[in-house]
C-alpha positions as CSV (number, residue, x, y, z in Angstrom):
1,M,0.3,0.4,-0.3
2,R,1.5,3.6,-1.1
3,M,2.3,5.9,2.1
4,P,3.7,9.0,1.0
5,L,3.5,10.2,4.5
6,G,4.9,7.4,6.0
7,R,4.7,3.8,7.4
8,D,1.3,1.9,7.9
9,L,0.1,0.9,11.4
10,D,1.2,-2.5,13.5
11,P,-0.7,-5.4,12.3
12,A,-3.0,-5.3,15.8
13,T,-4.0,-1.5,15.3
14,L,-5.1,-2.7,11.6
15,E,-7.1,-5.6,12.8
16,R,-8.7,-3.0,15.9
17,L,-9.4,-1.3,13.2
18,E,-10.7,-3.8,10.9
19,A,-13.2,-5.0,13.6
20,L,-14.0,-1.5,14.3
21,A,-15.6,-1.6,10.6
22,K,-16.7,-4.6,11.0
23,G,-19.7,-3.2,13.8
24,A,-17.9,-4.6,17.2
25,A,-18.6,-2.8,20.3
26,G,-16.8,-1.6,23.1
27,N,-16.2,1.5,24.9
28,A,-17.5,5.0,23.7
29,A,-14.1,6.3,24.4
30,E,-12.0,3.8,22.6
31,V,-14.6,3.4,20.1
32,A,-14.4,7.5,19.4
33,Q,-10.1,7.2,19.3
34,L,-10.5,4.3,16.8
35,H,-12.5,6.5,14.9
36,E,-10.3,9.2,14.2
37,L,-7.4,6.8,14.2
38,A,-8.9,5.7,11.4
39,F,-10.2,8.8,9.4
40,W,-6.3,9.5,9.3
41,R,-4.9,6.5,7.9
42,W,-7.8,7.3,5.1
43,V,-5.9,10.9,4.5
44,C,-2.6,8.6,4.3
45,V,-3.9,6.5,1.9
46,H,-6.3,8.6,-0.2
47,G,-5.7,12.1,0.2
48,Y,-7.8,14.6,2.2
49,S,-10.8,16.7,0.6
50,G,-10.1,15.2,-2.5
51,G,-6.6,16.2,-2.6
52,K,-3.9,13.4,-2.9
53,P,-2.0,12.4,0.3
54,E,0.8,14.2,-0.3
55,D,-0.9,17.5,-1.0
56,F,-2.1,17.5,3.5
57,P,0.9,18.8,5.1
58,A,0.8,22.3,2.8
59,F,-3.3,22.0,3.2
60,Q,-2.8,22.0,7.4
61,R,-0.3,24.2,7.0
62,Q,-2.4,27.1,5.7
63,L,-5.4,26.1,7.7
64,M,-3.9,26.6,10.4
65,L,-1.9,29.8,10.0
66,G,-5.3,30.8,8.7
67,C,-6.9,30.4,11.6
68,Y,-4.2,31.8,13.9
69,A,-3.9,34.9,11.6
70,H,-7.5,35.8,13.0
71,T,-5.6,36.6,16.8
72,R,-4.1,39.4,15.1
73,W,-1.0,38.2,16.6
74,P,3.1,38.1,14.3
75,V,3.6,34.3,13.6
76,D,6.8,34.7,15.4
77,R,5.1,36.2,18.4
78,F,6.8,33.2,20.7
79,R,10.1,32.7,18.7
80,E,12.2,32.9,22.1
81,G,8.8,31.0,23.8
82,R,7.9,27.7,24.9
83,V,4.6,26.4,23.1
84,F,2.6,23.5,23.7
85,E,0.0,22.3,22.1
86,F,-3.1,20.1,23.6
87,G,-4.6,17.1,21.3
88,C,-2.5,18.3,18.6
89,G,-3.5,15.2,16.0
90,P,-1.3,14.5,13.4
91,L,-0.5,18.0,12.2
92,G,-1.2,20.3,14.0
93,M,-1.2,24.6,14.6
94,V,2.4,24.2,16.4
95,E,3.9,23.1,13.7
96,S,3.8,25.9,11.8
97,L,4.4,28.7,14.8
98,P,8.5,29.1,15.6
99,C,9.7,28.8,18.7
100,R,12.3,28.1,20.9
101,E,10.2,24.7,22.4
102,A,7.7,22.9,21.1
103,V,5.6,19.9,22.8
104,A,2.5,18.1,21.7
105,F,0.1,15.9,23.3
106,D,-2.3,14.0,22.0
107,P,-3.0,9.9,22.9
108,L,-2.7,9.0,19.8
109,N,0.5,10.2,19.2
110,V,2.4,6.7,18.8
111,H,0.4,6.2,16.0
112,Y,1.0,9.7,14.2
113,S,4.3,9.4,14.4
114,T,4.3,6.5,12.2
115,L,1.1,7.0,9.7
116,F,2.7,10.6,9.2
117,E,6.7,10.0,9.9
118,N,7.7,11.6,6.9
119,V,6.2,14.8,7.5
120,R,6.4,15.4,11.3
121,S,8.5,17.8,12.9
122,P,12.1,15.8,14.1
123,A,11.6,20.0,16.7
124,I,8.8,18.7,18.2
125,R,8.6,16.8,21.1
126,Y,5.3,14.5,21.4
127,L,3.7,13.2,24.2
128,S,0.9,10.1,24.7
129,T,0.2,9.3,28.3
130,A,-1.1,10.9,30.9
131,E,2.5,11.1,33.3
132,E,4.6,12.7,30.5
133,L,1.9,15.2,29.8
134,A,1.5,15.7,33.9
135,A,5.4,16.8,33.8
136,I,5.9,19.1,30.9
137,G,5.3,22.5,33.1
138,E,3.9,25.7,31.6
139,F,4.2,27.2,28.5
140,D,3.8,31.3,26.7
141,L,1.3,29.5,24.5
142,G,-1.4,27.2,24.5
143,I,-3.1,26.0,21.3
144,C,-6.4,23.6,21.7
145,F,-7.6,23.1,18.1
146,N,-10.8,20.6,17.4
147,V,-9.7,18.5,20.2
148,L,-12.5,19.1,23.4
149,D,-15.5,17.9,21.7
150,H,-14.0,14.5,20.9
151,T,-13.0,13.9,24.8
152,Q,-15.4,12.1,26.7
153,D,-15.1,14.6,29.6
154,A,-14.7,18.2,27.7
155,R,-14.2,20.6,31.1
156,A,-11.6,18.0,32.6
157,C,-9.9,18.3,29.3
158,F,-10.1,21.9,29.3
159,D,-9.0,22.3,32.4
160,V,-5.7,20.3,32.1
161,F,-5.2,22.5,28.9
162,W,-5.3,25.5,30.8
163,S,-3.2,24.4,33.5
164,K,-0.5,24.8,31.4
165,I,-0.5,27.9,30.6
166,R,1.9,30.2,32.7
167,A,0.1,33.3,34.1
168,G,0.0,36.1,31.6
169,G,0.9,33.6,28.9
170,S,-1.6,32.9,25.8
171,F,-4.0,30.8,24.4
172,I,-5.7,30.0,21.0
173,L,-9.1,27.3,21.8
174,Q,-10.8,26.4,18.7
175,I,-14.3,24.5,19.1
176,N,-16.5,23.4,16.5
177,T,-19.8,24.1,18.5
178,V,-23.4,22.9,17.8
179,R,-27.0,24.8,18.5
180,E,-30.6,23.8,19.2
181,G,-32.1,22.8,15.7
182,F,-28.9,21.6,13.5
183,P,-29.1,18.0,14.2
184,R,-25.8,15.9,14.8
185,T,-25.7,12.4,12.2
186,A,-25.5,8.8,14.1
187,E,-21.3,9.0,12.8
188,H,-20.9,13.0,14.2
189,A,-22.1,11.8,17.4
190,R,-19.6,8.7,17.2
191,M,-16.7,10.7,16.7
192,H,-18.2,13.7,19.1
193,P,-19.0,11.7,22.2
194,S,-18.5,15.7,23.7
195,P,-21.0,18.2,21.7
196,L,-20.6,21.9,23.2
197,A,-22.9,24.8,22.6
198,E,-20.6,28.3,22.2
199,E,-21.8,29.8,25.2
200,A,-20.8,27.1,27.3
201,V,-17.0,27.4,25.8
202,L,-16.6,31.4,26.6
203,G,-18.3,31.0,29.4
204,W,-15.0,28.5,30.7
205,L,-12.8,30.9,29.3
206,R,-14.5,34.5,30.4
207,A,-14.6,32.6,34.0
208,A,-11.1,32.1,34.4
209,S,-9.2,35.4,32.1
210,A,-10.2,38.8,31.6
211,D,-8.6,38.8,28.1
212,V,-10.4,36.7,25.9
213,D,-11.5,37.3,22.0
214,N,-13.5,35.3,19.5
215,M,-14.5,34.7,16.5
216,V,-17.7,32.4,15.8
217,A,-18.8,31.5,12.0
218,D,-22.2,32.8,10.4
219,Q,-23.1,29.4,9.0
220,P,-22.9,26.1,9.9
221,S,-20.5,23.0,8.5
222,A,-21.8,20.4,6.3
223,D,-22.3,18.2,9.8
224,N,-24.2,21.1,11.3
225,E,-21.6,22.4,13.4
226,F,-20.4,26.4,13.8
227,F,-16.8,26.8,13.8
228,L,-15.5,29.1,17.1
229,M,-12.6,29.9,17.9
230,A,-11.2,31.9,21.0
231,W,-7.6,33.7,21.6
232,G,-6.3,35.7,24.4
233,T,-4.0,36.4,27.9
234,K,-4.5,33.6,30.8
235,T,-5.3,36.6,33.6
236,S,-5.1,36.0,37.5
237,G,-8.9,36.3,37.0
238,P,-12.7,36.4,35.3
239,A,-13.4,40.0,33.9
């Protein structure tokens, strides 16, 4: 099988994905993660959004930098700082921002580093366990992009993410939010066990910081989600 971005998954993981495709049962967290992994393996073999697999890194970089541009911060703002991404996926925003030290956490990083071996940055420290996450300290910029609604406990994950940003540090948080009257498909629900409304996400941020800016899409995506991105500074308390 042609895998221009890296290598295929190990046989045991491939067996789990095959069982999932045949309808095998499992706990919701495991099923959601396996669906996520299956999706990114598909990208490595078939490409993303009609493109070739080898087009994906450039597409992702353009997407991430385009989203970052909403902050109006210089791209090199954190060149001398520490940058952390919580739930980095195969190629996160951290891949595109110059910095002194970059750390990226995702429970699937072991698999992503195989599938995307040829295009992941050797300068980034990739973590995949809670023990590693607990030991990394605080950062000048924390990024959490399209993650929280994919988890079993969105609020707990938000709290972990927030704890990794130093006082006075910066944050970028993106979530595809849901709204009443815009139903989700069954497949979407399997991939997103913690759907979040815009009001809840902004409420968490504004309860924790006096410096929060945001933008929200006017129209829903094909999955009836509304793109929300918030950014600002971790202050000592709410507005």
